[in-house]
Steps between C-alpha positions, in 0.01 A plus 500: 500500500680417824185533706310281255763233565455561874128437462567175317746391771246562776229319306727198455586508870129469576479207262800309636383534859130434436522218242853418378381258232284769336702806595467683168125448479454622858722800424287601202182457705644719777582776251152490348331506841704787642469701180123471541528622861707802395255572217226555758685785668777573747270484804440127444869451425597677824259287705635177353856623557429562870360150541800345323755700701331408830500130408862500387628685807316254725660201325848655508463586868401139569808374312725726709337390826514129408861530385634669812273319743572150374843458655644422155617856429869583545545874553874459449440435130354849452819694440686675223755274337744539215381453145608576145423848372347373171272265691382773735439740210303240302286415802440870566404554136245218511370618838449845349210342314320458834560855626431691179125510547501794741501745208159374387347702784581816306314376191169507690505875558176561311306247703598563863386768740739790555781349289747779581472409868428126482760378249814656660399336827400166352831429322741514800246323723457219245878463456565491875229243571610283208862510616401395852288209374773384259763517775290305751411226252855476361650470849250227587573300184876521550473403867284196422640379166851644498643679199567180304154362571337829408691520172383149406136546608250526213230618743691642799201602713343156472837332558559714809175407675562135415853518642363676807277201574172645373424315172129549567547871429661446159172514299415829671842639407460394137157663487642813663782516245250474216289775657811719541581460132139584415531821700817598316341413166193710581704811578734439206217486248347807662823698475598388149159594360531850652847537353354396165231767543761771566713394203195494272407853609852614409471321163779256581242221459185490283260775610193270533667338803444827688122450504336500845186297569201734555357289783796341678744790442788266408717484185308199377674461165839516665381246759393255229814552291727440798296195602530346153878554484559363849277198441686422178837523677380289793378230262843432350775660713747341741481655846878530547537666163229760555635589846849559359367697203272706723788584735717613209227716349405658834864574583537645151224754535604584857847571358345729240301678771816553706688628196219745427498622860878544490482726194261729689717555806833313472450364851663198660189290571389460134859418400523229766160367396606487135822310576314261731231421244754436224710277728201291610367467144839388369526236774175326403504164316644537150178393324303770684759765408510400132122479455438814705761704313360378169145600589613843624701553181204411279277730705750786469517455122122496467469812715774680306327416173169627636662828611651557155168458317 
């Protein structure tokens, strides 16, 4: 459920960057198009992902170079300053939404070469590279816009290049942001459909969703089902609401995973992870907490009823 909300959030991000006046329609179109790409097989999805990642990294690198090379960047602004604990926790909880995707690598085990060797290497490499990119871009935005300007910026990358004296690059940045969201949406749909496949095989979801296409070797029914749900959410949802709900749901199941790991070994790391997830989830906006807790409660009741049948 949380990842479905993540998909809707990324689709809406594409819409608001590409065509703000028709954001929901663009979001639905993006979901339909990328679902069709995934339906054709992971090789085509992987090729498109490489192209998207290369484009996005090039745009972000250009933003960093323009920001620091413009003479408008103040390195003195990039420093740790005091802040309220609730504010930091809420920001961290919302930012968790952006980092949570690394686990999707593990859902592709059936469709990658040498998964036992490839996946354990891919996860730390992906996390390290993502952290470096986030840090470089964040430092640039703070140095150019300042913390107050960054907090007020609806499109911070575009605002940064404009403030750095390069308004001609703003359309490129907006296009790059839309492409970045497309890349995230592509991998999200890919991962959620594989999770649906695994749950269907274990009879936690309807068994027909476990079907694999004889030609393309993909869980085609799961792909279509996920695409329909995401498109429906993207057609009506508010982007802030789905990000908050997604963060709560993702933190919720990470907390459950940490609790499960703790019962196996009673080690410190799962306990710290559990406390951290609960703290971040509780610090999210109240509406996200209420809706997320309600959905999880309904899901738990449905599952309990199914188990007692």
